[in-house]
Every structure is written in C-alpha cells, then in structure tokens.
C-alpha positions in Angstrom: -9.7 30.5 31.9 -7.4 29.7 34.8 -10.3 28.3 36.9 -12.0 26.2 34.3 -13.8 23.2 35.8 -13.2 24.6 39.3 -16.1 25.0 41.9 -15.9 27.9 44.2 -17.9 28.8 47.3 -18.0 32.5 48.3 -19.6 34.0 51.4 -20.9 37.6 51.2 -21.0 37.2 47.4 -24.0 39.3 46.6 -22.3 42.7 46.7 -19.1 44.6 47.2 -15.8 42.6 47.3 -17.6 39.3 47.3 -19.5 40.2 44.2 -16.3 41.3 42.6 -14.7 37.9 43.4 -17.7 36.0 42.0 -17.4 38.0 38.7 -13.7 37.5 38.5 -14.0 33.7 39.1 -16.9 33.4 36.6 -14.8 35.1 33.9 -12.0 32.6 34.5 -14.3 29.6 34.0 -15.3 28.6 37.6 -18.7 27.5 38.7 -19.7 29.7 41.6 -21.9 29.1 44.7 -22.3 32.2 46.8 -24.1 33.2 50.0 -25.8 36.4 51.0 -28.5 37.7 53.3 -30.5 39.8 50.8 -32.5 37.7 48.4 -33.1 40.7 46.0 -29.4 41.5 45.8 -28.4 37.8 45.7 -30.7 37.0 42.8 -29.5 40.0 40.9 -25.9 38.9 41.2 -26.8 35.4 40.4 -28.4 36.6 37.1 -25.3 38.6 36.3 -23.1 35.5 36.7 -25.5 33.4 34.6 -25.4 36.1 31.9 -21.6 35.6 31.9 -22.1 31.9 31.1 -21.2 30.9 34.6 -22.9 27.9 36.3 -24.0 30.0 39.4 -26.1 29.3 42.4 -27.2 31.8 45.1 -27.9 30.6 48.6 -29.8 32.9 50.9 -28.4 32.5 54.4 -27.2 34.4 57.5 -23.8 32.9 58.1 -23.6 34.2 61.6 -25.8 31.2 62.4 -23.0 28.6 62.5 -25.5 25.7 62.8 -26.5 26.0 59.2 -23.0 26.3 57.7 -22.2 22.6 57.2 -25.4 22.3 55.2 -24.3 25.0 52.9 -21.2 23.0 52.0 -23.3 20.0 51.5 -25.5 21.9 49.0 -22.3 22.7 47.0 -21.4 19.0 46.9 -25.0 18.0 46.0 -25.0 20.4 43.0 -21.4 20.0 41.7 -20.0 16.9 43.4 -16.8 18.7 44.6 -15.3 21.8 46.1 -12.1 23.4 44.9 -12.1 26.9 46.3 -13.5 28.3 49.6 -13.6 32.1 50.0 -14.6 33.4 53.5 -15.3 37.1 52.7 -18.4 38.0 54.7 -18.1 40.1 57.8 -20.4 42.2 59.9 -19.4 44.5 62.7 -20.3 47.5 64.8 -17.6 50.1 65.3 -17.4 51.8 68.7 -14.6 52.8 71.1 -13.1 50.1 73.2 -14.9 50.9 76.5 -18.2 50.8 74.7 -17.5 47.4 73.1 -19.9 45.0 74.8 -20.1 41.2 74.5 -23.0 41.8 72.1 -20.9 43.9 69.8 -18.1 41.3 69.9 -20.5 38.6 69.1 -21.7 40.4 65.9 -18.1 40.5 64.6 -17.0 37.0 65.8 -20.1 35.2 64.7 -20.2 36.7 61.2 -16.5 36.6 60.6 -14.4 34.3 62.8 -16.9 31.6 63.7 -18.3 31.3 60.2 -14.8 31.1 58.7 -13.7 28.5 61.3 -16.8 26.4 60.8 -16.8 26.5 57.0 -13.1 25.6 56.9 -13.8 22.6 59.0 -16.8 21.5 57.0 -15.0 22.0 53.7 -11.8 20.3 54.5 -12.8 16.7 53.6 -13.7 17.9 50.1 -10.7 20.2 49.8 -8.4 17.3 50.6 -9.7 15.5 47.5 -9.2 18.4 45.1 -6.0 19.8 46.8 -8.1 23.0 47.1 -7.6 26.6 48.0 -8.9 28.6 51.0 -8.9 32.4 50.8 -9.8 34.2 54.0 -10.0 38.0 54.6 -7.8 40.0 57.0 -7.7 43.7 57.7 -5.2 46.4 58.6 -7.6 47.3 61.4 -6.2 44.4 63.4 -2.6 44.7 62.2 -2.1 48.3 63.2 -4.9 48.8 65.7 -7.4 51.3 64.2 -9.6 53.1 66.6 -13.2 52.1 67.1 -12.4 48.7 65.6 -12.1 46.5 68.6 -14.5 43.8 67.6 -13.7 43.9 63.9 -9.9 43.8 64.6 -10.4 40.9 67.0 -12.3 38.9 64.4 -9.9 39.6 61.7 -6.8 38.8 63.7 -8.4 35.6 64.9 -9.0 34.6 61.3 -5.4 35.3 60.5 -4.3 33.1 63.4 -6.4 30.0 62.4 -5.4 30.5 58.8 -1.7 30.2 59.6 -2.3 27.1 61.7 -4.4 25.5 58.9 -1.8 26.4 56.4 0.8 24.6 58.5 -1.4 21.5 59.1 -3.1 21.2 55.7 0.0 21.6 53.6 0.4 17.8 53.7 -2.9 17.5 51.8 -1.9 20.0 49.2 -4.4 22.5 50.5 -3.3 26.1 50.6 -4.7 28.8 53.0 -4.0 32.5 52.3 -5.5 35.8 53.2 -6.3 39.1 51.4 -6.2 42.3 53.3 -8.0 44.8 51.0 -9.0 48.4 50.5 -11.7 48.7 47.9 -14.6 50.7 46.7 -17.2 48.6 48.5 -20.8 49.7 49.5 -19.5 50.5 53.0 -16.7 52.7 51.7 -19.2 54.4 49.3 -21.4 55.2 52.3 -18.4 56.6 54.1 -17.7 58.9 51.2 -21.3 60.3 51.4 -21.6 60.4 55.2 -18.1 61.3 56.2 -16.3 62.9 53.2 -13.4 64.2 55.3 -12.6 60.8 56.7 -13.0 59.3 53.2 -10.6 61.8 51.6 -8.1 61.3 54.4 -8.2 57.5 53.8 -7.6 57.9 50.1 -4.8 60.4 50.7 -2.9 57.8 52.7 -2.9 55.3 49.8 0.4 55.6 47.9 -1.3 54.6 44.6 -3.8 57.3 45.1 -7.0 55.4 44.6 -9.3 52.8 46.1 -9.1 49.3 44.8 -11.7 47.9 42.4 -13.7 45.0 43.9 -13.4 42.9 40.8 -10.3 44.1 38.9 -8.0 44.5 42.0 -9.4 42.3 44.8 -11.1 39.7 42.5 -8.1 39.3 40.3 -5.9 38.7 43.4 -8.4 36.0 44.5 -8.2 34.4 41.1 -4.4 34.2 41.4 -4.6 32.7 44.8 -7.2 30.2 43.7 -5.2 29.2 40.6 -2.3 26.8 40.1 -0.1 29.9 39.8 -0.2 30.1 43.6 0.4 26.4 44.4 3.5 27.2 46.3 2.1 30.1 48.4 0.4 29.4 51.7 -0.1 31.0 55.1 0.4 34.5 53.7 -1.5 37.7 54.1 -1.5 39.6 50.8 -2.0 43.4 51.3 -4.2 44.5 48.3 -4.5 48.1 49.5 -2.5 50.2 47.1 0.4 50.3 49.6 -1.6 51.7 52.4 -0.2 49.2 54.9 3.4 48.0 54.3 4.0 45.0 56.5 7.5 44.5 57.7 
C-alpha cells in the first residue's frame, strides 16, 4: 500500500497504459480520478476500480480542448481536497511521412499531448506544492531516435520531455518531482498493429532484448507506482525507458 491516502489524476485512464496505471495505483491504496473520451470504456474501468475497493472517479472529457483542463483539476480538489500525483498519459496522433505532415496533423499530436500536459502541469502545481507531489509524463523512443512517419508524435513527445526537465529544475525547491516513462506495452494500438501489420509487429518484438511486450499494469503501471511513491523521492528530471531494453539511452 505504497500510495495509501494519495490522490492521483490520470489522463487517458480508460484503456491501455492509462488503465494499467489506474489499476496499479488502486492496488497500492490510491484514490484515482481519470479522464477518457469514451463514456462506455470509462465507466467500465471506473467500475473495475471500485470493485478493487478504490475510491475512483471517471471524468469524460477530450483533453485536446485545453480550455476545460483547469476545471478537471478543480473537480479533483472538490472531490478529494488535494492532489498528490499527476499522470499525463493521453496522446493522439496521425502517423504520416514528414512531407505529408500538415499543421492539422501537428495540431492533433500537440493539442492532445503537449498542450494538455503543459496546461495540466500549470493548473496542478499550486496543489502539488502543498503535497510535495509527483508528476509522471510520457515520452517515446519515436522522438529520441527519429522513427519514420512519426513527425508530429515525436515532436509532441520531445516537447513534453523538454518542459518536464525544466519543471524538474524549477519545482525541486517545492519538493515536487517530475519524471517521464518511455514505454513499450501491449496497448490497444499495439494489438491493432499485430492484427493489421503482423510483419511490423513481429519485427518490433524481435528488437526487444527481453523478447516480449510490456504489460500495461505489471510493467508500466508498477513503474508509475514507484515514481509516485516515496521510494522515488530523490529522482527527478529523468526519462525511464520501460521497453524491455529496446532503446538503450547513452
């Protein structure tokens, strides 16, 4: 119960990695508020968390609309009176080659990923100062190594890494830590890849030294629990590669 009495806010928590994080947090005693676009999926995940004994709340919202984001943080405070953990997991993107990447394509990735992360961090900071809270953002090897057809996604993820490092530098004096996870996991998107492009899927798995995809809860979620707990109090500004050794940062 490393997160007992902690309150967490997770974007993109209805499915995939976000759902895995919500489950991992719930099993460690946290109260969890999470955001997702699909009411059906969100309500189902909310019930799963309630069945675990978690004080859970699902908020239906499209976080690419940055104007609504401060109100989401306020809803957390109204319900629980505090915020200990902010997880910016949600990200949408359209993958096309560089010369076909339009401003519209860039906006999809930046609004859902970068701008939502930036706005929620700013909105949450006053409350995180009080609790000496934790921020967990999400990076990707797509930006670090320059994967093809990932212009917008890579731009969003590297921008998130940039502001996370700056925040880690500036917010350390408040006792607030800011770290990133760069994952590979068996998310719904990867499962679609396996069905629609089996050769690409098999090649991706073959390049992972540990020989398997990560589990959304057991691998990614447990890493998030560590970063959200007091065990990681002296870690900030770091990108943790939770990808089975696929990308070894030097």
